[in-house]
C-alpha positions in Angstrom: 19.4 130.9 19.0 19.5 133.6 16.3 16.3 135.3 15.3 14.7 133.3 12.5 14.3 135.3 9.1 10.7 136.8 8.5 8.8 134.5 6.4 5.3 134.7 5.2 2.8 133.1 7.5 1.8 130.2 5.0 5.5 129.3 4.4 6.5 129.7 8.0 3.6 127.1 9.1 4.3 124.7 6.2 8.0 124.8 7.1 7.0 123.8 10.7 4.7 121.2 9.7 7.3 119.4 7.6 9.6 119.7 10.8 7.1 118.0 12.7 6.6 115.3 9.9 10.3 114.7 9.7 10.8 114.5 13.5 7.9 112.1 14.0 9.1 109.7 11.2 12.6 109.9 12.5 11.7 109.5 16.3 8.1 108.7 16.9 5.3 110.8 17.3 6.0 111.6 21.1 9.3 113.5 20.0 6.6 116.1 18.4 7.0 118.7 21.2 7.3 122.3 21.1 11.1 122.3 21.8 11.7 119.4 19.4 9.9 120.8 16.4 11.6 124.2 17.2 15.2 122.5 17.3 14.2 120.6 14.1 13.1 123.7 12.3 16.2 125.7 13.8 13.7 128.2 15.4 12.8 129.6 18.8 10.0 127.6 20.5 8.1 130.8 20.9 7.8 130.8 17.1 6.6 127.4 17.1 3.8 128.2 19.9 3.0 131.4 17.7 1.8 129.2 14.8 0.4 126.4 17.0 -1.3 127.4 20.2 -2.2 123.7 20.7 0.4 121.1 20.4 -2.4 118.7 20.5 -3.4 119.9 17.0 0.0 119.7 15.7 0.6 116.3 17.0 -3.0 115.1 15.1 -2.3 117.1 12.2 1.3 115.2 12.1 0.1 112.2 12.6 -3.0 112.7 9.5 -0.3 113.9 7.3 2.1 111.0 7.6 -0.6 108.3 7.5 -2.6 110.0 4.7 0.6 109.8 2.6 1.2 106.2 3.3 -2.3 105.6 2.0 -1.6 107.5 -1.0 1.2 105.6 -1.7 -0.2 102.1 -1.0 -3.2 103.2 -3.2 -0.7 103.7 -6.0 1.0 100.1 -5.4 -2.4 98.4 -5.4 -3.4 100.3 -8.6 -0.4 98.8 -10.4 -1.4 95.2 -9.4 -3.5 93.0 -12.1 -6.0 91.4 -10.1 -7.8 91.4 -6.8 -5.6 88.6 -5.6 -2.4 90.3 -6.8 -3.7 93.4 -4.8 -4.3 91.6 -1.7 -0.8 89.8 -1.9 0.8 93.3 -2.4 -0.9 94.8 0.3 0.0 92.1 3.0 3.5 92.2 1.6 4.1 95.8 1.8 2.3 96.2 5.3 4.4 93.5 7.0 7.9 93.8 5.1 9.3 96.3 7.8 9.8 99.0 5.3 7.1 101.1 6.9 8.3 100.5 10.5 8.7 104.4 11.0 4.7 104.7 10.4 4.3 101.7 12.5 5.7 103.5 15.4 3.6 106.7 14.6 0.4 104.6 14.7 1.3 102.5 18.0 1.9 106.0 19.7 -0.8 107.7 18.3 -3.0 104.7 19.8 -1.6 105.3 23.3 -1.5 109.1 23.3 -4.9 109.3 21.5 -6.3 108.3 25.0 -5.6 111.2 26.5 -5.9 113.8 23.7 -9.3 113.6 21.9 -8.1 115.9 19.2 -5.4 113.1 18.4 -7.9 110.4 19.1 -10.4 111.8 16.5 -7.7 111.8 13.8 -6.7 108.3 14.6 -10.4 107.3 14.1 -10.6 109.2 10.8 -7.5 107.5 9.4 -8.6 104.0 10.9 -11.6 104.6 8.6 -9.7 105.4 5.6 -7.4 102.5 6.0 -10.6 100.2 6.5 -11.8 101.6 3.3 -8.9 100.7 1.2 -8.8 97.3 2.6 -12.5 96.7 1.9 -12.1 98.1 -1.5 -9.7 95.2 -2.3 -11.8 92.6 -0.8 -15.1 93.8 -2.4 -13.4 93.9 -5.8 -12.3 90.3 -5.2 -15.9 89.4 -4.3 -17.0 91.1 -7.4 -14.7 89.4 -9.9 -15.4 86.0 -8.3 -12.0 85.8 -6.4 -13.1 86.0 -3.1 -15.9 84.5 -1.4 -17.2 86.2 1.8 -20.5 87.8 2.8 -18.9 90.7 4.7 -16.3 92.4 3.1 -16.3 95.0 5.9 -15.7 92.7 8.5 -13.1 90.9 7.0 -11.1 94.3 6.5 -11.7 95.2 10.1 -10.0 91.9 11.3 -7.2 92.2 8.8 -6.6 95.7 9.6 -6.5 94.5 13.3 -4.2 91.7 12.8 -1.9 93.8 10.7 -1.6 96.5 13.5 -0.9 93.7 16.0 1.8 92.2 14.1 3.4 95.1 13.2 3.5 96.1 16.8 5.0 93.0 17.9 7.8 93.6 15.2 8.6 96.8 16.7 10.2 94.8 19.7 11.4 92.2 17.3 9.3 89.3 18.7 8.5 86.6 16.3 9.9 86.2 12.8 8.9 88.3 10.0 8.5 85.7 7.3 6.3 83.7 9.8 4.0 86.8 10.4 3.5 87.1 6.5 2.9 83.3 6.2 0.3 83.1 9.0 -1.5 86.0 8.1 -1.7 85.1 4.4 -3.2 81.7 5.6 -5.7 83.3 7.6 -6.9 85.4 4.9 -7.1 82.4 2.4 -9.3 80.9 4.9 -11.7 83.9 5.5 -11.9 84.5 1.6 -12.2 81.0 0.3 -8.7 81.0 -1.5 -6.5 77.8 -1.9 -3.7 77.6 0.6 -0.5 79.1 -0.8 -2.5 81.7 -3.2 -1.4 84.5 -1.3 2.2 83.7 -1.4 
């Protein structure tokens, strides 16, 4: 491989981080290796090692970057919905429609890899808290508006997050029907939040 052109450190580091994100979204978090990132960026592995002495840190940063971008995207989607029921409906739809399978794979791998990497495990916990806060905010707003009935918005948020994670992990191996997953989850939420059956469809 020819010697990479010299670039300012901040620019080179950003370029390598972008390569790692691209690789993770295309092939999964496990593909974010020294050689994988180097090949994606078109540089020598030694250059990646120069900027990222710890691959655990690069993997964790890559995970956090991908998930934070997804959360920002979902927040924007929810902000456009006219009321709490519409926001919850949009949340469930966008997270179960299969369009985010690349991020789902990153999550599933992060749960597994994070068992052996405390750096990644810590990043996963931070992003789980961020997701819980988004969902809890939707539910709390619905309670305040009189649209939802629950004394435990945080508990419902955790339960919904766990169901979404499980259903999306199952979808990666094409187990069960996508339409059935969305319908069953909507019915469960309707029961938890005191909504009429079919209100989240």
